[in-house]
gemmi code that builds the backbone of each chain (N, CA, C; Angstrom):
import gemmi

chains = {
    "A": [
        ("MET", (0.832, -1.197, 0.000), (0.000, 0.000, 0.000), (0.878, 1.262, 0.000)),
        ("GLN", (0.486, 2.235, -0.788), (1.284, 3.453, -0.893), (1.054, 4.359, 0.315)),
        ("ARG", (2.128, 4.966, 0.764), (2.029, 5.905, 1.879), (1.633, 7.277, 1.328)),
        ("MET", (0.654, 7.908, 1.958), (0.269, 9.248, 1.514), (0.421, 10.232, 2.669)),
        ("GLU", (0.918, 11.397, 2.346), (1.043, 12.439, 3.361), (0.258, 13.656, 2.893)),
        ("ARG", (-0.321, 14.349, 3.858), (-1.150, 15.521, 3.523), (-0.676, 16.746, 4.290)),
        ("VAL", (-0.687, 17.849, 3.604), (-0.420, 19.139, 4.240), (-1.587, 20.042, 3.890)),
        ("GLU", (-2.169, 20.666, 4.908), (-3.321, 21.547, 4.648), (-2.985, 22.977, 5.052)),
        ("VAL", (-3.396, 23.900, 4.211), (-3.234, 25.325, 4.510), (-4.564, 26.006, 4.215)),
        ("ASN", (-5.104, 26.705, 5.206), (-6.347, 27.452, 4.997), (-6.061, 28.940, 5.146)),
        ("ILE", (-6.534, 29.702, 4.185), (-6.275, 31.149, 4.243), (-7.569, 31.927, 4.051)),
        ("PRO", (-7.671, 33.121, 4.664), (-8.783, 34.006, 4.339), (-8.617, 34.550, 2.924)),
        ("SER", (-9.685, 35.078, 2.383), (-9.632, 35.533, 0.980), (-8.992, 36.909, 0.856)),
        ("ASN", (-7.739, 36.968, 1.203), (-6.942, 38.182, 1.073), (-5.694, 37.804, 0.278)),
        ("PRO", (-5.436, 38.480, -0.854), (-4.334, 38.067, -1.731), (-2.963, 37.986, -1.053)),
        ("ILE", (-2.764, 38.725, 0.049), (-1.452, 38.672, 0.697), (-1.167, 37.256, 1.205)),
        ("PHE", (-2.228, 36.523, 1.583), (-2.019, 35.181, 2.136), (-1.767, 34.137, 1.054)),
        ("GLU", (-2.001, 34.512, -0.198), (-1.615, 33.606, -1.300), (-0.118, 33.334, -1.229)),
        ("ARG", (0.635, 34.321, -0.743), (2.094, 34.151, -0.641), (2.445, 33.044, 0.363)),
        ("VAL", (1.600, 32.858, 1.373), (1.834, 31.787, 2.353), (1.683, 30.427, 1.675)),
        ("VAL", (0.647, 30.295, 0.857), (0.426, 29.025, 0.154), (1.571, 28.772, -0.830)),
        ("ARG", (1.989, 29.826, -1.506), (3.071, 29.710, -2.490), (4.365, 29.241, -1.810)),
        ("ALA", (4.642, 29.809, -0.633), (5.848, 29.397, 0.102), (5.744, 27.929, 0.509)),
        ("SER", (4.538, 27.505, 0.887), (4.327, 26.095, 1.246), (4.565, 25.209, 0.030)),
        ("ALA", (4.064, 25.636, -1.113), (4.248, 24.860, -2.351), (5.741, 24.704, -2.662)),
        ("ALA", (6.487, 25.777, -2.455), (7.924, 25.729, -2.741), (8.622, 24.726, -1.828)),
        ("GLU", (8.267, 24.751, -0.538), (8.881, 23.821, 0.421), (8.545, 22.381, 0.066)),
        ("ILE", (7.296, 22.149, -0.302), (6.869, 20.783, -0.636), (7.562, 20.315, -1.922)),
        ("GLY", (7.663, 21.189, -2.885), (8.375, 20.841, -4.119), (9.826, 20.478, -3.842)),
        ("GLU", (10.445, 21.229, -2.935), (11.843, 20.918, -2.565), (11.931, 19.591, -1.843)),
        ("THR", (10.985, 19.360, -0.942), (10.961, 18.096, -0.191), (10.851, 16.904, -1.133)),
        ("LEU", (10.062, 17.082, -2.201), (9.880, 15.997, -3.159), (11.068, 15.867, -4.121)),
        ("GLY", (11.992, 16.820, -4.059), (13.165, 16.763, -4.926), (12.895, 17.236, -6.342)),
        ("PHE", (11.837, 18.024, -6.518), (11.567, 18.587, -7.845), (12.726, 19.497, -8.265)),
        ("SER", (12.928, 19.606, -9.565), (13.951, 20.524, -10.083), (13.532, 21.974, -9.810)),
        ("GLY", (14.481, 22.881, -9.894), (14.180, 24.293, -9.654), (13.085, 24.807, -10.574)),
        ("ASP", (13.154, 24.444, -11.844), (12.161, 24.909, -12.810), (10.781, 24.331, -12.492)),
        ("ARG", (10.767, 23.060, -12.058), (9.505, 22.404, -11.718), (8.869, 23.053, -10.476)),
        ("ILE", (9.712, 23.451, -9.537), (9.204, 24.135, -8.334), (8.592, 25.480, -8.725)),
        ("GLU", (9.236, 26.185, -9.636), (8.681, 27.468, -10.093), (7.345, 27.258, -10.814)),
        ("ASP", (7.257, 26.183, -11.599), (5.981, 25.853, -12.252), (4.895, 25.604, -11.210)),
        ("LEU", (5.259, 24.821, -10.191), (4.300, 24.497, -9.118), (3.841, 25.757, -8.396)),
        ("LYS", (4.791, 26.605, -8.016), (4.448, 27.849, -7.313), (3.489, 28.702, -8.137)),
        ("LEU", (3.784, 28.819, -9.436), (2.958, 29.678, -10.280), (1.560, 29.084, -10.464)),
        ("ALA", (1.474, 27.774, -10.713), (0.161, 27.147, -10.899), (-0.679, 27.274, -9.631)),
        ("VAL", (-0.062, 27.039, -8.470), (-0.802, 27.142, -7.199), (-1.212, 28.589, -6.950)),
        ("SER", (-0.318, 29.516, -7.236), (-0.635, 30.937, -7.067), (-1.856, 31.334, -7.891)),
        ("GLU", (-1.866, 30.904, -9.144), (-2.991, 31.248, -10.029), (-4.295, 30.638, -9.513)),
        ("ALA", (-4.213, 29.382, -9.070), (-5.421, 28.705, -8.599), (-5.960, 29.365, -7.332)),
        ("VAL", (-5.069, 29.735, -6.419), (-5.506, 30.364, -5.164), (-6.088, 31.747, -5.440)),
        ("ASN", (-5.428, 32.511, -6.298), (-5.971, 33.843, -6.617), (-7.327, 33.741, -7.303)),
        ("ASN", (-7.484, 32.714, -8.122), (-8.768, 32.481, -8.776), (-9.856, 32.188, -7.738)),
        ("ALA", (-9.494, 31.357, -6.757), (-10.446, 30.992, -5.698), (-10.821, 32.220, -4.865)),
        ("ILE", (-9.830, 33.067, -4.586), (-10.094, 34.281, -3.798), (-11.007, 35.228, -4.571)),
        ("GLU", (-10.605, 35.488, -5.814), (-11.264, 36.550, -6.585), (-12.595, 36.103, -7.201)),
        ("HIS", (-12.544, 34.980, -7.928), (-13.748, 34.564, -8.653), (-14.637, 33.633, -7.832)),
        ("GLY", (-14.029, 32.833, -6.962), (-14.829, 31.929, -6.127), (-15.417, 32.670, -4.945)),
        ("ASN", (-14.561, 33.143, -4.073), (-15.028, 33.790, -2.837), (-15.313, 35.281, -2.994)),
        ("LYS", (-15.193, 35.788, -4.215), (-15.480, 37.208, -4.502), (-14.754, 38.147, -3.543)),
        ("SER", (-13.557, 37.753, -3.127), (-12.708, 38.558, -2.234), (-13.385, 38.879, -0.890)),
        ("GLU", (-14.336, 38.048, -0.479), (-14.949, 38.220, 0.847), (-14.007, 37.559, 1.859)),
        ("ALA", (-13.344, 38.398, 2.657), (-12.218, 37.925, 3.485), (-12.602, 36.801, 4.435)),
        ("HIS", (-13.855, 36.781, 4.908), (-14.237, 35.752, 5.891), (-14.366, 34.368, 5.249)),
        ("LYS", (-14.474, 34.327, 3.923), (-14.557, 33.024, 3.255), (-13.149, 32.460, 3.084)),
        ("LEU", (-13.012, 31.183, 3.353), (-11.680, 30.567, 3.329), (-11.372, 29.922, 1.988)),
        ("VAL", (-10.095, 29.884, 1.685), (-9.590, 29.041, 0.595), (-8.804, 27.921, 1.271)),
        ("GLU", (-9.210, 26.692, 0.979), (-8.530, 25.536, 1.573), (-7.615, 24.915, 0.519)),
        ("VAL", (-6.374, 24.715, 0.907), (-5.413, 24.100, -0.021), (-4.873, 22.828, 0.630)),
        ("VAL", (-5.036, 21.717, -0.045), (-4.527, 20.434, 0.463), (-3.466, 19.910, -0.500)),
        ("PHE", (-2.277, 19.718, 0.031), (-1.199, 19.084, -0.739), (-1.187, 17.610, -0.333)),
        ("ALA", (-1.420, 16.717, -1.268), (-1.407, 15.281, -0.978), (-0.253, 14.652, -1.756)),
        ("LEU", (0.677, 14.082, -1.016), (1.893, 13.540, -1.639), (1.882, 12.021, -1.537)),
        ("ASP", (2.167, 11.348, -2.615), (2.428, 9.914, -2.530), (3.634, 9.579, -3.412)),
        ("GLN", (3.892, 8.301, -3.574), (5.092, 7.894, -4.315), (5.047, 8.330, -5.774)),
        ("GLU", (3.841, 8.451, -6.284), (3.655, 8.685, -7.712), (3.556, 10.160, -8.075)),
        ("LYS", (2.925, 10.937, -7.193), (2.575, 12.308, -7.599), (2.376, 13.240, -6.410)),
        ("LEU", (2.305, 14.526, -6.764), (1.823, 15.560, -5.840), (0.488, 16.029, -6.380)),
        ("GLU", (-0.524, 15.968, -5.505), (-1.844, 16.468, -5.902), (-2.155, 17.672, -5.023)),
        ("VAL", (-2.599, 18.758, -5.642), (-2.942, 19.965, -4.891), (-4.414, 20.277, -5.157)),
        ("ARG", (-5.207, 20.293, -4.072), (-6.634, 20.608, -4.218), (-6.910, 21.979, -3.614)),
        ("ILE", (-7.441, 22.869, -4.426), (-7.722, 24.240, -3.993), (-9.236, 24.417, -4.000)),
        ("SER", (-9.818, 24.664, -2.811), (-11.277, 24.750, -2.685), (-11.685, 26.139, -2.216)),
        ("ASP", (-12.752, 26.655, -2.799), (-13.294, 27.925, -2.306), (-14.681, 27.693, -1.729)),
        ("GLN", (-15.269, 28.749, -1.176), (-16.599, 28.656, -0.563), (-17.583, 29.531, -1.332)),
        ("GLY", (-17.358, 29.628, -2.620), (-18.218, 30.464, -3.448), (-19.477, 29.735, -3.899)),
        ("ALA", (-20.170, 30.354, -4.838), (-21.464, 29.823, -5.290), (-21.320, 28.912, -6.510)),
        ("GLY", (-20.088, 28.582, -6.858), (-19.873, 27.684, -7.996), (-19.727, 28.440, -9.304)),
        ("ILE", (-19.189, 27.742, -10.284), (-18.978, 28.340, -11.600), (-19.494, 27.389, -12.669)),
        ("GLU", (-19.813, 27.909, -13.825), (-20.286, 27.044, -14.908), (-19.125, 26.296, -15.537)),
        ("ARG", (-18.043, 27.011, -15.797), (-16.880, 26.366, -16.403), (-15.633, 27.236, -16.208)),
        ("LEU", (-14.478, 26.597, -16.339), (-13.218, 27.340, -16.349), (-12.612, 27.173, -17.734)),
        ("ASP", (-12.164, 28.260, -18.306), (-11.601, 28.217, -19.651), (-10.082, 28.074, -19.554)),
        ("PHE", (-9.578, 26.890, -19.930), (-8.140, 26.631, -19.860), (-7.456, 26.854, -21.210)),
        ("SER", (-8.164, 27.423, -22.172), (-7.586, 27.553, -23.512), (-6.402, 28.533, -23.513)),
        ("ARG", (-5.563, 28.388, -24.531), (-4.348, 29.200, -24.617), (-4.704, 30.676, -24.740)),
        ("ARG", (-4.016, 31.484, -23.970), (-4.262, 32.924, -23.990), (-2.914, 33.631, -24.085)),
        ("ILE", (-2.782, 34.496, -25.078), (-1.519, 35.219, -25.256), (-1.782, 36.719, -25.336)),
        ("VAL", (-0.709, 37.479, -25.239), (-0.820, 38.934, -25.383), (-1.039, 39.245, -26.865)),
        ("GLU", (-2.114, 39.956, -27.169), (-2.418, 40.297, -28.562), (-2.638, 41.802, -28.691)),
        ("GLU", (-2.281, 42.313, -29.871), (-2.398, 43.759, -30.112), (-3.803, 44.273, -29.793)),
        ("GLN", (-4.804, 43.542, -30.290), (-6.178, 44.022, -30.130), (-6.568, 44.122, -28.652)),
        ("ASN", (-6.133, 43.118, -27.870), (-6.459, 43.145, -26.440), (-5.777, 44.311, -25.743)),
        ("LEU", (-4.552, 44.619, -26.192), (-3.847, 45.760, -25.604), (-4.595, 47.051, -25.883)),
        ("GLU", (-5.050, 47.181, -27.143), (-5.798, 48.398, -27.524), (-7.061, 48.538, -26.684)),
        ("GLU", (-7.685, 47.409, -26.413), (-8.968, 47.442, -25.696), (-8.799, 47.398, -24.177)),
        ("GLY", (-7.551, 47.365, -23.716), (-7.303, 47.357, -22.274), (-7.599, 46.025, -21.612)),
        ("MET", (-7.700, 44.953, -22.412), (-7.945, 43.623, -21.832), (-6.595, 42.990, -21.501)),
        ("LEU", (-6.142, 43.213, -20.283), (-4.777, 42.847, -19.928), (-4.729, 41.651, -18.971)),
        ("ARG", (-5.853, 40.987, -18.766), (-5.894, 39.901, -17.779), (-6.334, 38.595, -18.431)),
        ("GLY", (-6.397, 37.548, -17.611), (-6.985, 36.297, -18.081), (-5.998, 35.227, -18.499)),
        ("PHE", (-4.739, 35.347, -18.045), (-3.728, 34.354, -18.422), (-3.648, 33.195, -17.419)),
        ("GLY", (-4.269, 33.373, -16.267), (-4.057, 32.453, -15.147), (-4.429, 31.012, -15.433)),
        ("THR", (-5.628, 30.783, -15.941), (-6.070, 29.393, -16.131), (-5.270, 28.709, -17.243)),
        ("TYR", (-4.899, 29.476, -18.264), (-4.033, 28.898, -19.303), (-2.696, 28.477, -18.701)),
        ("LEU", (-2.113, 29.336, -17.865), (-0.824, 29.001, -17.257), (-0.936, 27.754, -16.386)),
        ("ILE", (-2.023, 27.657, -15.622), (-2.213, 26.459, -14.784), (-2.163, 25.209, -15.660)),
        ("SER", (-2.980, 25.202, -16.698), (-3.088, 23.980, -17.518), (-1.771, 23.658, -18.223)),
        ("ALA", (-0.993, 24.697, -18.534), (0.266, 24.471, -19.250), (1.399, 24.022, -18.317)),
        ("LEU", (1.279, 24.321, -17.032), (2.409, 24.092, -16.124), (2.284, 22.822, -15.288)),
        ("VAL", (1.081, 22.264, -15.193), (0.927, 21.022, -14.427), (0.671, 19.871, -15.390)),
        ("ASP", (0.773, 18.632, -14.860), (0.585, 17.474, -15.740), (-0.887, 17.247, -16.059)),
        ("ASP", (-1.741, 17.423, -15.075), (-3.170, 17.462, -15.377), (-3.929, 18.218, -14.301)),
        ("CYS", (-5.096, 18.659, -14.669), (-5.920, 19.410, -13.725), (-7.386, 19.149, -14.017)),
        ("GLU", (-8.206, 19.255, -12.986), (-9.648, 19.076, -13.187), (-10.413, 19.982, -12.235)),
        ("VAL", (-11.635, 20.276, -12.617), (-12.469, 21.194, -11.845), (-13.758, 20.489, -11.485)),
        ("SER", (-14.205, 20.648, -10.247), (-15.568, 20.242, -9.911), (-16.198, 21.406, -9.164)),
        ("SER", (-17.444, 21.668, -9.473), (-18.077, 22.847, -8.908), (-19.524, 22.558, -8.540)),
        ("SER", (-19.963, 23.141, -7.436), (-21.365, 23.016, -7.022), (-21.776, 24.355, -6.414)),
        ("GLN", (-22.978, 24.419, -5.898), (-23.456, 25.677, -5.311), (-22.737, 26.022, -4.006)),
        ("THR", (-21.960, 25.075, -3.482), (-21.259, 25.351, -2.222), (-19.760, 25.601, -2.432)),
        ("GLY", (-19.338, 25.614, -3.674), (-17.933, 25.942, -3.926), (-17.339, 25.195, -5.096)),
        ("THR", (-16.115, 25.568, -5.402), (-15.399, 24.978, -6.543), (-14.087, 24.376, -6.040)),
        ("VAL", (-13.764, 23.218, -6.575), (-12.494, 22.564, -6.237), (-11.688, 22.398, -7.520)),
        ("LEU", (-10.478, 22.936, -7.495), (-9.563, 22.758, -8.628), (-8.452, 21.823, -8.157)),
        ("THR", (-8.256, 20.736, -8.875), (-7.241, 19.747, -8.500), (-6.113, 19.757, -9.532)),
        ("LEU", (-4.904, 19.963, -9.045), (-3.717, 19.977, -9.908), (-2.882, 18.745, -9.585)),
        ("ARG", (-2.308, 18.130, -10.598), (-1.428, 16.979, -10.354), (-0.086, 17.168, -11.068)),
        ("LEU", (0.964, 16.890, -10.324), (2.315, 16.885, -10.901), (2.922, 15.529, -10.581)),
        ("TYR", (3.272, 14.781, -11.595), (3.815, 13.438, -11.385), (5.306, 13.515, -11.105)),
        ("ARG", (5.768, 12.606, -10.285), (7.142, 12.681, -9.792), (8.145, 12.059, -10.744)),
        ("LYS", (7.692, 11.111, -11.574), (8.629, 10.394, -12.413), (9.339, 11.350, -13.390)),
        ("GLY", (10.654, 11.313, -13.338), (11.433, 12.110, -14.278), (11.426, 13.596, -14.007)),
        ("GLN", (10.852, 14.005, -12.840), (10.746, 15.427, -12.567), (11.696, 15.895, -11.489)),
        ("THR", (12.497, 14.979, -10.969), (13.366, 15.373, -9.876), (14.706, 15.892, -10.392)),
        ("GLN", (15.518, 16.414, -9.478), (16.796, 17.032, -9.856), (17.788, 16.003, -10.362)),
    ],
    "B": [
        ("MET", (8.440, 58.238, -5.617), (8.848, 56.883, -6.033), (8.821, 55.946, -4.825)),
        ("SER", (8.241, 54.786, -4.999), (8.082, 53.855, -3.887), (9.318, 52.987, -3.716)),
        ("ASP", (9.300, 52.191, -2.638), (10.384, 51.219, -2.432), (10.314, 50.099, -3.461)),
        ("VAL", (9.161, 49.957, -4.088), (8.965, 48.849, -5.027), (9.755, 49.089, -6.309)),
        ("ILE", (9.875, 50.357, -6.710), (10.607, 50.697, -7.932), (11.687, 51.742, -7.617)),
        ("ARG", (12.897, 51.472, -8.052), (13.965, 52.477, -7.968), (14.292, 52.913, -9.392)),
        ("ARG", (14.287, 54.223, -9.611), (14.440, 54.734, -10.972), (15.842, 55.279, -11.194)),
        ("GLU", (16.380, 54.970, -12.364), (17.678, 55.494, -12.770), (17.466, 56.084, -14.155)),
        ("GLU", (18.024, 57.261, -14.418), (17.771, 57.903, -15.718), (19.056, 58.453, -16.299)),
        ("PHE", (19.227, 58.254, -17.594), (20.335, 58.917, -18.302), (19.886, 59.149, -19.735)),
        ("GLY", (19.958, 60.411, -20.168), (19.491, 60.767, -21.512), (18.037, 60.392, -21.696)),
        ("ASP", (17.767, 59.681, -22.776), (16.390, 59.274, -23.061), (16.014, 57.955, -22.398)),
        ("VAL", (16.898, 57.462, -21.543), (16.697, 56.129, -20.974), (16.282, 56.199, -19.501)),
        ("ALA", (15.251, 55.421, -19.169), (14.899, 55.218, -17.756), (15.030, 53.732, -17.467)),
        ("VAL", (15.783, 53.425, -16.432), (15.854, 52.035, -15.967), (15.050, 51.967, -14.674)),
        ("LEU", (14.031, 51.129, -14.693), (13.176, 50.970, -13.513), (13.545, 49.643, -12.853)),
        ("HIS", (14.236, 49.736, -11.735), (14.666, 48.537, -11.016), (13.527, 48.096, -10.098)),
        ("ILE", (12.984, 46.925, -10.373), (11.874, 46.422, -9.551), (12.471, 45.846, -8.274)),
        ("GLY", (12.075, 46.404, -7.133), (12.704, 46.026, -5.866), (11.996, 44.913, -5.132)),
        ("THR", (10.749, 44.636, -5.503), (10.020, 43.580, -4.803), (10.305, 42.214, -5.435)),
        ("PRO", (10.471, 41.171, -4.617), (10.690, 39.850, -5.219), (9.441, 39.270, -5.869)),
        ("SER", (8.258, 39.745, -5.459), (7.003, 39.195, -5.984), (6.279, 40.226, -6.838)),
        ("VAL", (6.211, 39.961, -8.130), (5.409, 40.802, -9.016), (4.058, 40.095, -9.125)),
        ("ASP", (3.141, 40.504, -8.240), (1.850, 39.825, -8.137), (0.751, 40.843, -7.866)),
        ("GLY", (-0.415, 40.362, -7.501), (-1.537, 41.269, -7.266), (-1.294, 42.234, -6.126)),
        ("VAL", (-0.480, 41.828, -5.172), (-0.225, 42.681, -4.009), (0.668, 43.863, -4.390)),
        ("SER", (1.651, 43.614, -5.213), (2.598, 44.678, -5.578), (2.207, 45.411, -6.868)),
        ("ALA", (1.145, 44.930, -7.524), (0.792, 45.441, -8.861), (0.596, 46.959, -8.904)),
        ("ALA", (-0.155, 47.492, -7.941), (-0.481, 48.929, -7.990), (0.787, 49.780, -7.908)),
        ("ALA", (1.705, 49.393, -7.016), (2.945, 50.166, -6.860), (3.811, 50.072, -8.112)),
        ("ILE", (3.792, 48.901, -8.754), (4.583, 48.741, -9.980), (3.973, 49.572, -11.111)),
        ("GLU", (2.652, 49.474, -11.262), (1.970, 50.219, -12.332), (2.166, 51.727, -12.209)),
        ("ALA", (2.269, 52.185, -10.974), (2.424, 53.636, -10.752), (3.667, 54.171, -11.454)),
        ("ALA", (4.650, 53.304, -11.651), (5.901, 53.724, -12.289), (5.749, 53.941, -13.790)),
        ("CYS", (4.585, 53.602, -14.349), (4.339, 53.887, -15.779), (4.519, 55.380, -16.060)),
        ("ALA", (4.201, 56.194, -15.062), (4.311, 57.646, -15.222), (5.768, 58.091, -15.320)),
        ("GLU", (6.690, 57.196, -14.987), (8.117, 57.536, -14.972), (8.835, 57.073, -16.239)),
        ("MET", (8.077, 56.619, -17.233), (8.727, 56.069, -18.435), (9.381, 57.155, -19.271)),
        ("ARG", (10.399, 56.749, -20.022), (11.114, 57.631, -20.949), (11.085, 56.979, -22.331)),
        ("PRO", (11.567, 57.667, -23.392), (11.502, 57.079, -24.746), (12.115, 55.680, -24.836)),
        ("ILE", (13.123, 55.423, -24.018), (13.635, 54.049, -23.895), (13.514, 53.677, -22.419)),
        ("THR", (12.690, 52.686, -22.164), (12.475, 52.269, -20.768), (12.865, 50.808, -20.612)),
        ("VAL", (13.621, 50.562, -19.557), (14.092, 49.197, -19.277), (13.593, 48.793, -17.895)),
        ("LEU", (12.905, 47.656, -17.835), (12.496, 47.108, -16.542), (13.543, 46.093, -16.106)),
        ("ASP", (14.097, 46.324, -14.935), (15.158, 45.438, -14.427), (14.556, 44.441, -13.434)),
        ("PHE", (14.638, 43.152, -13.789), (14.037, 42.087, -12.976), (15.063, 41.368, -12.092)),
        ("SER", (16.215, 41.968, -11.878), (17.262, 41.216, -11.165), (16.859, 40.827, -9.746)),
        ("ASN", (15.963, 41.593, -9.114), (15.528, 41.241, -7.744), (14.219, 40.460, -7.712)),
        ("VAL", (13.697, 40.127, -8.890), (12.371, 39.504, -8.953), (12.504, 37.983, -8.988)),
        ("SER", (11.857, 37.331, -8.040), (11.916, 35.863, -8.015), (10.579, 35.224, -8.379)),
        ("PHE", (9.518, 36.037, -8.459), (8.214, 35.445, -8.768), (7.355, 36.438, -9.546)),
        ("ILE", (6.710, 35.934, -10.613), (5.756, 36.742, -11.387), (4.546, 35.858, -11.677)),
        ("ASN", (3.345, 36.341, -11.359), (2.150, 35.585, -11.756), (1.321, 36.405, -12.752)),
        ("SER", (0.131, 35.917, -13.081), (-0.635, 36.582, -14.140), (-1.087, 37.986, -13.728)),
        ("SER", (-1.314, 38.204, -12.425), (-1.623, 39.573, -11.975), (-0.417, 40.472, -12.206)),
        ("GLY", (0.761, 39.921, -11.977), (1.993, 40.673, -12.242), (2.169, 40.944, -13.720)),
        ("ILE", (1.866, 39.945, -14.543), (1.959, 40.146, -15.999), (1.016, 41.268, -16.427)),
        ("SER", (-0.190, 41.281, -15.846), (-1.142, 42.356, -16.185), (-0.569, 43.727, -15.840)),
        ("SER", (0.115, 43.807, -14.698), (0.683, 45.113, -14.330), (1.819, 45.487, -15.288)),
        ("LEU", (2.575, 44.497, -15.745), (3.653, 44.781, -16.707), (3.085, 45.198, -18.065)),
        ("LEU", (1.907, 44.669, -18.380), (1.290, 45.043, -19.667), (0.872, 46.511, -19.694)),
        ("LYS", (0.684, 47.107, -18.520), (0.395, 48.546, -18.472), (1.579, 49.338, -19.058)),
        ("PHE", (2.782, 48.842, -18.815), (3.970, 49.484, -19.398), (3.972, 49.315, -20.920)),
        ("VAL", (3.556, 48.122, -21.362), (3.489, 47.870, -22.806), (2.500, 48.840, -23.456)),
        ("VAL", (1.330, 48.980, -22.847), (0.293, 49.866, -23.405), (0.789, 51.312, -23.426)),
        ("THR", (1.382, 51.757, -22.316), (1.878, 53.135, -22.234), (2.962, 53.379, -23.285)),
        ("ALA", (3.864, 52.415, -23.434), (4.956, 52.559, -24.415), (4.402, 52.629, -25.830)),
        ("ARG", (3.411, 51.797, -26.132), (2.846, 51.791, -27.490), (2.151, 53.121, -27.787)),
        ("LYS", (1.429, 53.641, -26.810), (0.715, 54.910, -27.018), (1.685, 56.066, -27.224)),
        ("ALA", (2.805, 56.032, -26.497), (3.756, 57.147, -26.544), (4.841, 56.955, -27.607)),
        ("GLY", (4.855, 55.775, -28.228), (5.908, 55.483, -29.203), (7.253, 55.218, -28.554)),
        ("TYR", (7.237, 54.778, -27.317), (8.469, 54.482, -26.582), (8.911, 53.037, -26.851)),
        ("LYS", (10.201, 52.783, -26.594), (10.715, 51.414, -26.649), (10.770, 50.855, -25.222)),
        ("LEU", (10.352, 49.600, -25.081), (10.331, 48.979, -23.760), (11.135, 47.682, -23.794)),
        ("PHE", (12.015, 47.532, -22.830), (12.842, 46.320, -22.751), (12.782, 45.733, -21.338)),
        ("ALA", (13.140, 44.448, -21.266), (13.279, 43.770, -19.969), (14.742, 43.362, -19.816)),
        ("MET", (15.220, 43.425, -18.587), (16.629, 43.108, -18.330), (16.731, 42.183, -17.117)),
        ("ASN", (17.687, 41.295, -17.137), (17.930, 40.368, -16.022), (16.702, 39.513, -15.703)),
        ("VAL", (16.108, 38.960, -16.738), (14.925, 38.102, -16.574), (15.404, 36.656, -16.353)),
        ("SER", (14.904, 36.014, -15.325), (15.344, 34.640, -15.020), (14.885, 33.684, -16.126)),
        ("PRO", (15.556, 32.549, -16.264), (15.143, 31.589, -17.302), (13.673, 31.171, -17.168)),
        ("HIS", (13.200, 30.984, -15.939), (11.792, 30.582, -15.772), (10.849, 31.684, -16.237)),
        ("HIS", (11.177, 32.918, -15.895), (10.301, 34.018, -16.308), (10.383, 34.249, -17.819)),
        ("GLN", (11.557, 33.977, -18.389), (11.636, 34.041, -19.865), (10.698, 33.013, -20.482)),
        ("LYS", (10.644, 31.837, -19.864), (9.743, 30.783, -20.349), (8.277, 31.247, -20.274)),
        ("ILE", (7.920, 31.852, -19.150), (6.527, 32.302, -18.977), (6.213, 33.434, -19.970)),
        ("PHE", (7.129, 34.374, -20.109), (6.925, 35.483, -21.063), (6.734, 34.936, -22.476)),
        ("LYS", (7.490, 33.891, -22.799), (7.372, 33.290, -24.122), (6.011, 32.608, -24.282)),
        ("MET", (5.577, 31.921, -23.231), (4.293, 31.207, -23.292), (3.137, 32.153, -23.599)),
        ("VAL", (3.141, 33.328, -22.991), (2.037, 34.275, -23.227), (2.404, 35.301, -24.307)),
        ("GLU", (3.554, 35.093, -24.914), (4.060, 35.958, -25.989), (4.264, 37.404, -25.561)),
        ("MET", (4.586, 37.557, -24.289), (4.924, 38.867, -23.744), (6.234, 39.372, -24.354)),
        ("SER", (7.134, 38.431, -24.661), (8.457, 38.827, -25.152), (8.391, 39.573, -26.484)),
        ("ARG", (7.276, 39.394, -27.222), (7.122, 40.142, -28.488), (7.012, 41.635, -28.218)),
        ("PHE", (6.435, 41.978, -27.076), (6.162, 43.386, -26.769), (7.179, 43.990, -25.816)),
        ("MET", (7.937, 43.101, -25.144), (8.946, 43.585, -24.197), (10.176, 42.690, -24.339)),
        ("PRO", (10.958, 42.891, -25.420), (12.135, 42.039, -25.617), (13.186, 42.272, -24.542)),
        ("THR", (14.046, 41.289, -24.395), (15.094, 41.440, -23.375), (16.289, 42.201, -23.945)),
        ("ILE", (16.963, 42.876, -23.063), (18.179, 43.607, -23.427), (19.255, 43.230, -22.420)),
        ("GLU", (20.474, 43.141, -22.881), (21.586, 42.821, -21.977), (22.064, 44.108, -21.297)),
        ("GLU", (22.498, 43.969, -20.072), (22.960, 45.134, -19.317), (24.113, 45.835, -20.045)),
        ("ARG", (24.963, 45.014, -20.699), (26.124, 45.626, -21.382), (25.677, 46.492, -22.562)),
        ("ASP", (24.508, 46.151, -23.174), (24.010, 46.952, -24.297), (23.515, 48.326, -23.844)),
        ("LEU", (23.155, 48.418, -22.568), (22.722, 49.709, -22.034), (23.873, 50.696, -21.977)),
        ("ALA", (25.074, 50.187, -21.894), (26.257, 51.042, -21.752), (26.361, 52.044, -22.901)),
        ("THR", (25.857, 51.659, -24.089), (25.957, 52.550, -25.244), (25.127, 53.827, -25.049)),
        ("TYR", (24.127, 53.752, -24.166), (23.276, 54.927, -23.931), (23.799, 55.821, -22.811)),
        ("ARG", (24.770, 55.294, -22.044), (25.217, 56.047, -20.861), (26.182, 57.158, -21.231)),
    ],
}
model = gemmi.Model(1)
for chain_id, residues in chains.items():
    chain = gemmi.Chain(chain_id)
    for i, (resn, *xyz) in enumerate(residues, 1):
        res = gemmi.Residue()
        res.name, res.seqid = resn, gemmi.SeqId(i, " ")
        for name, pos in zip(("N", "CA", "C"), xyz):
            atom = gemmi.Atom()
            atom.name, atom.element = name, gemmi.Element(name[0])
            atom.pos, atom.b_iso = gemmi.Position(*pos), 0.0
            res.add_atom(atom)
        chain.add_residue(res)
    model.add_chain(chain)
structure = gemmi.Structure()
structure.add_model(model)
structure.setup_entities()
């Protein structure tokens, strides 16, 4: 049977605390022996997911929590980011780049979900009226230093 | 000028040294405020930056928009390999190419 370890971090919906989750992600990535580049990928994907949960899930209502669970086993690191919002219809993970037209129109945001999908091995979303859970997975094989 | 950005100027060149390690939603407003300090050639120095997320990219795009409107040139300097990868992924590098510190010497 595989041994699994869990680390949980709960933060209020204030963007400053996203840095706490990011620091935790970095420590866990180091513990797993991920390469420097892989740790940076992990930090960025987790950062985007947490900010999404704060802003779009919990609508920046500070009393609502974002729960982050890091689950480690021999095969992978799984990160589950949950908010306490009213749910979403869908998340758009399609590729998003800087384009002239968007610059002209002042549309300077919206890269987060694309970056998440590009930086982790797989991700999935489940959503209901009581919140949204985004699950990120990074497999350990061939990803260490 | 805030602690987040330290400005250096010579001739038509402004070098904006980003002092915060995190270019994110928390530091975005202070970084964007430096758009008002741009010159015909503006260089953003990332040597102290260890993290950039999409909120940070949005704040950097304000410099791109300002430069395009004013006809200014915008460059990035001392960008880490990981951040170069991210800039390439979102094609930010098309609008803010990198410049080597030694190339700045020609303007001094």
